[in-house]
Every structure is written in C-alpha cells, then in structure tokens.
N, C-alpha and C positions, 0 to 999 in steps of 0.2 A: 286219696293216695298219699301214704307216708313215704317220703324219699329220704335219702341220707345226706342232704346238704350239711347238716350239723356234724354228722359222723365224719364225713370227708374233711370238713374244716378242722375238726378235733385231731384227725390223723396228721394233718399238715401243720398244726399249731396256729391256725388262723382264728381270729376272733370274729364272731358274728355280732353285728350291731344293728339295731332297729333304726331304719331310715324313714323319717316322717315327712320328707320334703315333697314327695310325689303325691299324685291323686289318691293312691292307696299306699298305706304304710306297709313296709316290708323289710325283712332282714337282709343284710348284705355283708360282704367280706371284701378284703383287699384284693384277692386273686380272681375269684369267679364272679364277684359282684352279685351274689345271691342267686345265680342261675347255673343249674347243672348243665344247661345248653352250652355253657362256655368251657365245658370239659370234653375233649375230643374222645370219640369211641375207642381209639387206640390207646390213649392215655388211661382211660377208665379201665380197660381190660388189663393193661399191663401193671397199673399201680394200685387199684382199689377194689376191683370186682371180687377177687378171692379174699379180701380182708373184710368184706361186709357180711353180716349174718344173713342167712337165707330168710329167716322170719324173726319177728320180735313182737312182743305184746306192746300195747300202748303204754301200759304201766311201767314195763321194764325200760322202754325208751325214755320216758319222762324222768324216771328215777336216775337213769345213767347220764342223760344229756340235758335235762332241764327245759330246754327251749325247743319248741316246734316252729320252724322258720316260715311256715306258710300261715299268715294270720287269717286267711279265708276259710280254713278247715280245722275242725277240732280234732284232737287225738283222743280216741276212745280207749280207756284203760284196759278193758277186757278183750279188745279186738286184736286178732293176730295179723300183723302186717307183713307183706312179702317185700321186705326191705331190698334185697338184692335185685329182684325182678323189677320193682318200682323204679329203682335208680337206673337200672339198665335201660328201661323204657324211656325215661326222661332224657338220658344222654343220647341214645341212638335215634329217638324220634326226631330230635332237632336235625341230626344228619340226614335222616330220611326226607324230611320236609325241605331242607336245603336242596337236595339232589332232585326232588320232585319239582320244585320251583324252577330249577334250571332247565329240566327237561321240558316243562311247559313253555318256557320262553323259546326254546329251540323249536317247539311245534308251532308257535305263533309266527316264527320267522320263516319256517320252511314249509308249513302246511301239515307237518306231522306224517307219521308212517306207522304201520302196524307194529313194527319192532319196538318203536319208542313207546307206543301205547301199552305194549306188553310189559315194558320196564316200569312204567307208571303203575300198572296194575299190580306187579310184583311188590312194589313198595307199599302199596295199600294192604296187600295180604300180610306183609311183615309187620306192618303197624297193628293190624287187627290181632294177629297172633301174640304180639308182645303185650298188648293191652289186656288180652284175655289171661296171659301168664301172671298178670298182677292181681288176678282175682276180681277184676271189674267187668268181666264179660257178661254175656246173657245168652242163654240157650236159644232164644228166639232170633236174636240178631245173628248169632253164629250159624244158624240154620240157613238164613238168607245168604250169608257170605259163602257157605259151602255149596249151595246150589249154583251160585255164580261161578265158583272155582271149578266145579265139576264140568261145566260147559267148555271151559278153556277159551283162549284167545281167538280160536278159529270161529267161534260163534259170534264174534263182534262184541263180546263183553269181556273186559280185560282185567277188572279188579273190583274189589269191594272191601269196606272196612266199617266197623262200628263208629258211630260219631254221636255228637250230643253231649250234654253236660252230665258226667257221672253215671256209669253203667249204660250209657247209650240210650236206646230207644228208637234210633234212626240208623240206617245203613246207607253210606254213600257208595254209589256204583258208577264205575267208568265204563262207558260203552258207546258204540256208534248209533246214530239215529236209525240206521238200517237194521239194527238188531232189536227193534222195538217189539216185534211179534214174538221173537224167541224169548225175550225177557218176560213178556206178559205170560206166555204158556209155560216156560220152564222154570221161572223164578216165582212170579206173582201167584199164578194158579197153583203151582206145586207147593208153595209155602202154605197156602190156605188149606189145601187138601191134607198135607202132612200134619198140620196143627189142628185139624178138624174145625176150622172156622167157617161160619156162615158168610162172613164178609171178607173180602180180600184186603190186604194191607194197603194203606194209602200211599200213592206214588206221587211225588212232585219233582219238578225239574227246575234246576237253577238254584240260586242262593242270593243273599244280600251281602253288602259290604260290611255288615255288622258294626262292631265298635269302631272300625276305621272311619266309618261315615258319621255315626251319631255320638261317638264318645262313650264314656263310661258313666253308668248310672248306678248308684248304690242304694239298695233298699234295706232298711232295718226293720225287722219284724218283732 
C-alpha cells in the first residue's frame, strides 16, 4: 500500500530522514515522526485530503518524490496506486483502532452490552470497507463480511473485517458464543455453497500476542 507520507511532508516543507537506530530502519520527520497515525482525521480532511491525487503510478510517484518511506515494501513502476484512499485508510484506521480499544476496555470493566458490541462491529465494517477502497480487498473475504453484515446485530454477530498480511486471506468476526449455530449455518455453510466449495472454510477462535510477545524476526530471502 503506497501512502502519501512523503507527499504530505513535501506540502508542509518537512524533510524526511532515514532513521537507522531502531530494529527496523525507517524514514521519519520532525512533525509526524514518520507515521500518518500522528495526523488526526479532522486535520487530514481539512488540510490534505483534497490536495492528494486520487491515483498515481509508481513511476510517476518515484519521478516526483524520489523516496518511498516504507522500506518494507517496493514501489512497482507500472502499478496504479490509490494514493488518497490509502492515506485516508492509514489516518482513519488509527482512530478506529483507538476507539475500538477504549470500547473493549469498557466492556472488560462493565461486562459489555449489545449496544457496545454493535459499535465495535461498525468499526470493523468501516475498516473493511476502507481497506477494500484501497484496492487490497478480496471477493472471497468480502463475501464472508457481507454474509455477517446481512444477519445484523440481532443475530449475535456484530461485525467482520478482512485481516492478515496484504490482501487478507482471513476474516475476523465479532460475535457471541450463543450465535455459533447461526454462524455455522448462515456464514460458514452459506459461504461454501455460494463459492461452490466441497470443503467449508477453516474456522479458528482466539489469537496470539504476536510481536508483542516474541519480538520482531526479519527474514531475508
């Protein structure tokens, strides 16, 4: 996903500098410190969104700005990138995650309620739609999300979103334990039927602490 860190820094007259002091080298700047997450959604909408190109080829981007500030991903010269949507996603996703986290903490303290679960689910749908707008979605994962969305919060299934590294492959679903039978019939079975699959999609529950627990491992191929 090509975002506009460099474009925004150029508009503000900020220099981007490669910082090699951390575990992973990355570009940073004096105001946003290399993260679009440090730009608020309201400031982005007011000051930058209308000034960004809708799309741009990798070639045009490199010709104009020279540096791609994400060292983990290459810029493909012939690929058309959704610059505005990608940047909007990065800015607003941080806000969605922050709100999601606060709502979860409230659930942990109070035991939660259906209204809060529905709010959490809405944030998941917003995230999925914004990611798809970047051109990184998948018809298969979007079908699962739409099957959940069609059931509504009254089914005990509150939200769903694509997840996984790059174009997904996995869908995270928020629901009650009591909605398991509905989930199996109206999502798992329905998905397999609509896709003409002999086998149902694999369903797993829970997650791991990921990099928070075991740190960062870099593989060079």
